[in-house]
C-alpha positions as CSV (number, residue, x, y, z in Angstrom):
1,M,19.8,6.0,-8.0
2,T,18.0,2.7,-8.2
3,R,14.3,2.9,-7.6
4,V,12.2,-0.2,-7.1
5,L,8.4,0.3,-7.4
6,R,5.6,-2.3,-7.0
7,T,2.1,-1.4,-7.8
8,A,-1.2,-3.2,-7.3
9,A,-4.3,-1.7,-8.8
10,I,-7.4,-2.6,-6.7
11,A,-10.8,-3.0,-8.2
12,A,-14.0,-4.8,-7.2
13,A,-16.1,-7.3,-9.0
14,P,-19.7,-6.2,-10.0
15,T,-21.0,-7.3,-6.5
16,G,-18.5,-5.0,-4.8
17,T,-17.4,-7.8,-2.5
18,V,-14.5,-9.5,-4.3
19,L,-11.2,-7.7,-4.9
20,V,-9.4,-8.7,-8.0
21,P,-6.4,-7.2,-10.0
22,A,-7.5,-4.3,-12.2
23,A,-6.3,-6.1,-15.3
24,T,-9.1,-8.7,-14.9
25,A,-11.8,-6.5,-13.4
26,S,-14.7,-5.1,-15.3
27,A,-16.0,-2.9,-12.5
28,A,-14.9,0.5,-11.1
29,R,-11.4,0.9,-9.8
30,Y,-11.1,2.1,-6.2
31,G,-7.4,2.7,-5.7
32,T,-3.7,1.9,-6.4
33,A,-1.3,0.8,-3.6
34,S,2.4,1.3,-4.4
35,T,5.5,0.4,-2.5
36,G,9.1,1.4,-3.1
37,T,12.7,1.7,-2.0
38,N,15.6,3.9,-3.1
39,G,17.8,0.7,-3.3
40,K,20.4,2.0,-0.8
41,S,21.3,0.1,2.4
42,S,20.7,1.8,5.8
43,G,22.5,-0.8,7.9
44,P,24.9,-3.8,8.0
45,N,22.5,-6.2,6.2
46,S,22.4,-4.9,2.6
47,S,19.5,-7.2,1.6
48,Y,17.1,-6.2,4.4
49,D,18.3,-2.8,5.7
50,V,16.8,-0.8,2.8
51,P,14.5,2.2,3.4
52,I,11.0,1.4,2.2
53,C,7.9,3.5,1.6
54,G,4.2,3.1,0.6
55,V,1.3,5.2,-0.7
56,F,-2.3,4.4,-1.5
57,F,-3.9,6.5,-4.3
58,N,-7.6,7.2,-4.3
59,D,-8.9,6.4,-7.8
60,T,-12.6,7.1,-7.1
61,G,-12.6,10.8,-7.8
62,A,-14.3,11.6,-4.4
63,A,-13.1,11.8,-0.8
64,R,-13.1,8.5,1.0
65,H,-12.1,7.2,4.4
66,M,-8.9,5.4,3.6
67,G,-5.5,4.4,5.0
68,I,-2.2,2.8,4.6
69,R,0.0,1.0,7.1
70,L,3.6,0.0,6.5
71,N,5.3,-2.7,8.5
72,D,9.0,-3.4,8.1
73,S,10.5,-6.9,8.4
74,Y,11.7,-6.2,12.0
75,T,9.5,-7.0,15.0
76,D,11.1,-4.2,17.1
77,T,9.9,-1.4,14.8
78,P,6.3,-0.1,15.2
79,A,4.2,0.2,12.0
80,V,3.7,3.6,10.5
81,E,0.3,4.6,9.1
82,D,-1.7,7.4,7.6
83,I,-5.5,7.1,8.0
84,G,-8.1,9.7,7.3
85,T,-10.5,11.0,4.7
86,Y,-8.6,11.8,1.5
87,S,-9.6,12.7,-2.1
88,T,-6.2,11.9,-3.6
89,Y,-4.0,9.6,-1.5
90,A,-3.0,8.3,1.9
91,G,0.7,8.4,2.8
92,P,3.4,8.3,1.8
93,V,4.6,6.4,4.8
94,Y,8.3,5.5,5.4
95,Q,10.4,3.0,7.3
96,N,14.2,3.3,7.6
97,R,14.7,-0.5,6.9
98,G,12.8,-3.6,6.2
99,Y,12.9,-4.6,2.6
100,C,10.7,-7.7,3.3
101,G,7.9,-5.6,4.8
102,T,4.3,-5.3,4.0
103,V,1.9,-2.5,3.3
104,S,-1.8,-2.7,4.1
105,S,-4.4,-0.4,2.4
106,S,-8.0,0.0,3.2
107,M,-10.9,2.2,1.9
108,K,-14.6,2.6,3.0
109,Q,-17.6,3.9,1.1
110,P,-19.4,6.9,2.7
111,N,-22.0,4.4,4.2
112,G,-19.2,2.5,6.0
113,T,-18.9,-0.5,3.6
114,V,-15.3,-1.7,3.3
115,V,-14.4,-1.8,-0.4
116,V,-10.7,-2.3,-0.1
117,D,-8.8,-4.4,2.3
118,N,-5.5,-5.2,0.7
119,M,-1.9,-6.3,1.6
120,L,1.1,-5.9,-0.7
121,G,4.7,-7.0,-0.1
122,V,7.4,-4.4,-0.4
123,G,10.4,-6.5,-1.7
124,A,10.9,-9.7,-3.6
125,C,10.8,-11.9,-0.5
126,N,9.1,-15.2,0.2
């Protein structure tokens, strides 16, 4: 089984307003958004008809209002999402096809301040 996984660690600059990749951040890390596929085709278009999934891990150590939304690359398919207050992760969410889809993740502090508003591509598409 082939498994493709893309991960983006999400951190904030010292002001808490700018999101940067964790590798270059010196501040606290809020979460990790991951996307993946099992590499198998679910339809006639082997490049795009691939099942996709996404999950957003909470790296704060405390429950936060957070969510993940997965859009496939087809306009006739509604997005799937998991939004709530979680201490470990939101998701996983799945689509049957749509390798060029996107996953959006978000997180709020207890006071309502948005600390994560992120979008990540699923496949290697332009």
